[in-house]
Biopython code that builds the backbone (N, CA, C, O; Angstrom):
import numpy as np
from Bio.PDB.StructureBuilder import StructureBuilder

atoms = [
    (1, "MET", "N", (127.763, 65.577, 64.333)),
    (1, "MET", "CA", (126.573, 65.149, 63.586)),
    (1, "MET", "C", (126.762, 63.705, 63.133)),
    (1, "MET", "O", (127.809, 63.361, 62.583)),
    (2, "PRO", "N", (125.752, 62.852, 63.360)),
    (2, "PRO", "CA", (125.890, 61.460, 62.925)),
    (2, "PRO", "C", (125.946, 61.363, 61.409)),
    (2, "PRO", "O", (125.364, 62.174, 60.689)),
    (3, "ASP", "N", (126.656, 60.358, 60.950)),
    (3, "ASP", "CA", (126.743, 60.134, 59.502)),
    (3, "ASP", "C", (125.375, 59.736, 58.968)),
    (3, "ASP", "O", (124.663, 58.951, 59.594)),
    (4, "ILE", "N", (125.009, 60.277, 57.812)),
    (4, "ILE", "CA", (123.669, 60.042, 57.251)),
    (4, "ILE", "C", (123.418, 58.561, 57.022)),
    (4, "ILE", "O", (122.316, 58.080, 57.288)),
    (5, "MET", "N", (124.423, 57.817, 56.531)),
    (5, "MET", "CA", (124.210, 56.404, 56.238)),
    (5, "MET", "C", (124.033, 55.595, 57.522)),
    (5, "MET", "O", (123.274, 54.626, 57.543)),
    (6, "ASN", "N", (124.731, 55.988, 58.597)),
    (6, "ASN", "CA", (124.533, 55.311, 59.872)),
    (6, "ASN", "C", (123.107, 55.520, 60.354)),
    (6, "ASN", "O", (122.478, 54.591, 60.861)),
    (7, "GLY", "N", (122.589, 56.749, 60.197)),
    (7, "GLY", "CA", (121.218, 57.032, 60.601)),
    (7, "GLY", "C", (120.220, 56.206, 59.811)),
    (7, "GLY", "O", (119.241, 55.703, 60.362)),
    (8, "VAL", "N", (120.476, 56.070, 58.505)),
    (8, "VAL", "CA", (119.564, 55.310, 57.656)),
    (8, "VAL", "C", (119.644, 53.825, 57.984)),
    (8, "VAL", "O", (118.634, 53.123, 57.941)),
    (9, "GLY", "N", (120.840, 53.345, 58.312)),
    (9, "GLY", "CA", (121.010, 51.938, 58.636)),
    (9, "GLY", "C", (120.363, 51.568, 59.959)),
    (9, "GLY", "O", (119.937, 50.428, 60.144)),
    (10, "ASN", "N", (120.285, 52.516, 60.879)),
    (10, "ASN", "CA", (119.627, 52.309, 62.164)),
    (10, "ASN", "C", (118.129, 52.146, 61.932)),
    (10, "ASN", "O", (117.551, 52.866, 61.118)),
    (11, "HIS", "N", (117.489, 51.205, 62.641)),
    (11, "HIS", "CA", (116.072, 50.906, 62.376)),
    (11, "HIS", "C", (115.193, 52.145, 62.533)),
    (11, "HIS", "O", (114.417, 52.474, 61.635)),
    (12, "ASN", "N", (115.313, 52.829, 63.668)),
    (12, "ASN", "CA", (114.500, 54.024, 63.889)),
    (12, "ASN", "C", (114.863, 55.112, 62.891)),
    (12, "ASN", "O", (113.989, 55.814, 62.383)),
    (13, "GLY", "N", (116.138, 55.247, 62.614)),
    (13, "GLY", "CA", (116.575, 56.236, 61.638)),
    (13, "GLY", "C", (115.990, 55.939, 60.267)),
    (13, "GLY", "O", (115.552, 56.850, 59.564)),
    (14, "ALA", "N", (115.983, 54.664, 59.884)),
    (14, "ALA", "CA", (115.443, 54.286, 58.577)),
    (14, "ALA", "C", (113.953, 54.594, 58.513)),
    (14, "ALA", "O", (113.447, 55.063, 57.494)),
    (15, "LYS", "N", (113.250, 54.321, 59.624)),
    (15, "LYS", "CA", (111.816, 54.592, 59.640)),
    (15, "LYS", "C", (111.562, 56.092, 59.496)),
    (15, "LYS", "O", (110.719, 56.510, 58.702)),
    (16, "ALA", "N", (112.286, 56.893, 60.260)),
    (16, "ALA", "CA", (112.132, 58.349, 60.186)),
    (16, "ALA", "C", (112.496, 58.841, 58.791)),
    (16, "ALA", "O", (111.825, 59.710, 58.234)),
    (17, "PHE", "N", (113.568, 58.277, 58.230)),
    (17, "PHE", "CA", (114.018, 58.670, 56.891)),
    (17, "PHE", "C", (112.920, 58.374, 55.869)),
    (17, "PHE", "O", (112.626, 59.207, 55.011)),
    (18, "ARG", "N", (112.317, 57.190, 55.962)),
    (18, "ARG", "CA", (111.255, 56.797, 55.039)),
    (18, "ARG", "C", (110.058, 57.733, 55.176)),
    (18, "ARG", "O", (109.491, 58.166, 54.173)),
    (19, "ILE", "N", (109.672, 58.044, 56.409)),
    (19, "ILE", "CA", (108.533, 58.943, 56.637)),
    (19, "ILE", "C", (108.819, 60.302, 56.004)),
    (19, "ILE", "O", (107.957, 60.882, 55.345)),
    (20, "LEU", "N", (110.036, 60.805, 56.209)),
    (20, "LEU", "CA", (110.402, 62.100, 55.627)),
    (20, "LEU", "C", (110.320, 62.048, 54.108)),
    (20, "LEU", "O", (109.795, 62.967, 53.479)),
    (21, "VAL", "N", (110.835, 60.984, 53.524)),
    (21, "VAL", "CA", (110.846, 60.881, 52.062)),
    (21, "VAL", "C", (109.416, 60.848, 51.532)),
    (21, "VAL", "O", (109.099, 61.510, 50.543)),
    (22, "VAL", "N", (108.562, 60.081, 52.189)),
    (22, "VAL", "CA", (107.177, 59.948, 51.723)),
    (22, "VAL", "C", (106.412, 61.248, 51.935)),
    (22, "VAL", "O", (105.674, 61.688, 51.054)),
    (23, "ASP", "N", (106.587, 61.868, 53.110)),
    (23, "ASP", "CA", (105.787, 63.044, 53.457)),
    (23, "ASP", "C", (106.209, 64.290, 52.709)),
    (23, "ASP", "O", (105.362, 65.038, 52.222)),
    (24, "ASP", "N", (107.498, 64.521, 52.613)),
    (24, "ASP", "CA", (107.937, 65.817, 52.085)),
    (24, "ASP", "C", (109.300, 65.684, 51.428)),
    (24, "ASP", "O", (110.311, 66.115, 51.982)),
    (25, "GLU", "N", (109.320, 65.094, 50.262)),
    (25, "GLU", "CA", (110.592, 64.814, 49.602)),
    (25, "GLU", "C", (111.399, 66.076, 49.307)),
    (25, "GLU", "O", (112.609, 66.076, 49.535)),
    (26, "PRO", "N", (110.779, 67.160, 48.805)),
    (26, "PRO", "CA", (111.571, 68.369, 48.529)),
    (26, "PRO", "C", (112.254, 68.915, 49.780)),
    (26, "PRO", "O", (113.406, 69.346, 49.725)),
    (27, "LEU", "N", (111.540, 68.895, 50.909)),
    (27, "LEU", "CA", (112.132, 69.378, 52.157)),
    (27, "LEU", "C", (113.320, 68.507, 52.544)),
    (27, "LEU", "O", (114.363, 69.016, 52.956)),
    (28, "LEU", "N", (113.162, 67.198, 52.413)),
    (28, "LEU", "CA", (114.255, 66.284, 52.746)),
    (28, "LEU", "C", (115.471, 66.572, 51.876)),
    (28, "LEU", "O", (116.599, 66.609, 52.367)),
    (29, "CYS", "N", (115.238, 66.775, 50.589)),
    (29, "CYS", "CA", (116.346, 67.062, 49.676)),
    (29, "CYS", "C", (117.080, 68.326, 50.107)),
    (29, "CYS", "O", (118.310, 68.372, 50.093)),
    (30, "LYS", "N", (116.322, 69.350, 50.491)),
    (30, "LYS", "CA", (116.949, 70.597, 50.938)),
    (30, "LYS", "C", (117.748, 70.370, 52.208)),
    (30, "LYS", "O", (118.857, 70.885, 52.351)),
    (31, "MET", "N", (117.180, 69.592, 53.142)),
    (31, "MET", "CA", (117.876, 69.319, 54.398)),
    (31, "MET", "C", (119.178, 68.574, 54.139)),
    (31, "MET", "O", (120.225, 68.927, 54.681)),
    (32, "VAL", "N", (119.104, 67.544, 53.309)),
    (32, "VAL", "CA", (120.299, 66.744, 53.013)),
    (32, "VAL", "C", (121.339, 67.598, 52.299)),
    (32, "VAL", "O", (122.528, 67.525, 52.609)),
    (33, "SER", "N", (120.891, 68.407, 51.344)),
    (33, "SER", "CA", (121.819, 69.286, 50.625)),
    (33, "SER", "C", (122.508, 70.233, 51.592)),
    (33, "SER", "O", (123.721, 70.428, 51.518)),
    (34, "ALA", "N", (121.734, 70.828, 52.504)),
    (34, "ALA", "CA", (122.301, 71.770, 53.468)),
    (34, "ALA", "C", (123.296, 71.062, 54.379)),
    (34, "ALA", "O", (124.357, 71.607, 54.683)),
    (35, "MET", "N", (122.958, 69.844, 54.817)),
    (35, "MET", "CA", (123.857, 69.096, 55.689)),
    (35, "MET", "C", (125.158, 68.771, 54.969)),
    (35, "MET", "O", (126.240, 68.941, 55.531)),
    (36, "LEU", "N", (125.058, 68.304, 53.730)),
    (36, "LEU", "CA", (126.256, 67.947, 52.974)),
    (36, "LEU", "C", (127.118, 69.173, 52.721)),
    (36, "LEU", "O", (128.341, 69.107, 52.844)),
    (37, "LYS", "N", (126.490, 70.295, 52.367)),
    (37, "LYS", "CA", (127.263, 71.515, 52.122)),
    (37, "LYS", "C", (127.979, 71.950, 53.390)),
    (37, "LYS", "O", (129.125, 72.396, 53.338)),
    (38, "ARG", "N", (127.298, 71.819, 54.543)),
    (38, "ARG", "CA", (127.908, 72.201, 55.806)),
    (38, "ARG", "C", (129.115, 71.310, 56.097)),
    (38, "ARG", "O", (130.093, 71.757, 56.696)),
    (39, "GLU", "N", (129.039, 70.051, 55.671)),
    (39, "GLU", "CA", (130.149, 69.117, 55.884)),
    (39, "GLU", "C", (131.262, 69.301, 54.855)),
    (39, "GLU", "O", (132.320, 68.681, 54.971)),
    (40, "GLY", "N", (131.035, 70.142, 53.856)),
    (40, "GLY", "CA", (132.095, 70.460, 52.909)),
    (40, "GLY", "C", (131.982, 69.757, 51.568)),
    (40, "GLY", "O", (132.894, 69.841, 50.745)),
    (41, "TYR", "N", (130.871, 69.063, 51.339)),
    (41, "TYR", "CA", (130.682, 68.424, 50.035)),
    (41, "TYR", "C", (130.103, 69.426, 49.048)),
    (41, "TYR", "O", (129.430, 70.377, 49.445)),
    (42, "THR", "N", (130.365, 69.211, 47.759)),
    (42, "THR", "CA", (129.708, 70.015, 46.736)),
    (42, "THR", "C", (128.697, 69.132, 46.030)),
    (42, "THR", "O", (128.926, 67.937, 45.844)),
    (43, "ILE", "N", (127.588, 69.719, 45.640)),
    (43, "ILE", "CA", (126.499, 68.933, 45.059)),
    (43, "ILE", "C", (126.300, 69.356, 43.620)),
    (43, "ILE", "O", (125.429, 68.821, 42.934)),
]
sb = StructureBuilder()
sb.init_structure("model")
sb.init_model(0)
sb.init_chain("A")
sb.init_seg("    ")
for serial, (resi, resn, name, xyz) in enumerate(atoms, 1):
    if name == "N":
        sb.init_residue(resn, " ", resi, " ")
    sb.init_atom(name, np.array(xyz, "f"), 0.0, 1.0, " ", f" {name:<3s}", serial, name[0])
structure = sb.get_structure()
């Protein structure tokens, strides 16, 4: 899985990230939380 910050730094990734944040912030938060938990982080 690509690193989240690399995806955000990438132009297309940043655009997609922005669209997700604007369109459905709660869903994005859940997705990010799930990804981080899968990678072993605690939130």
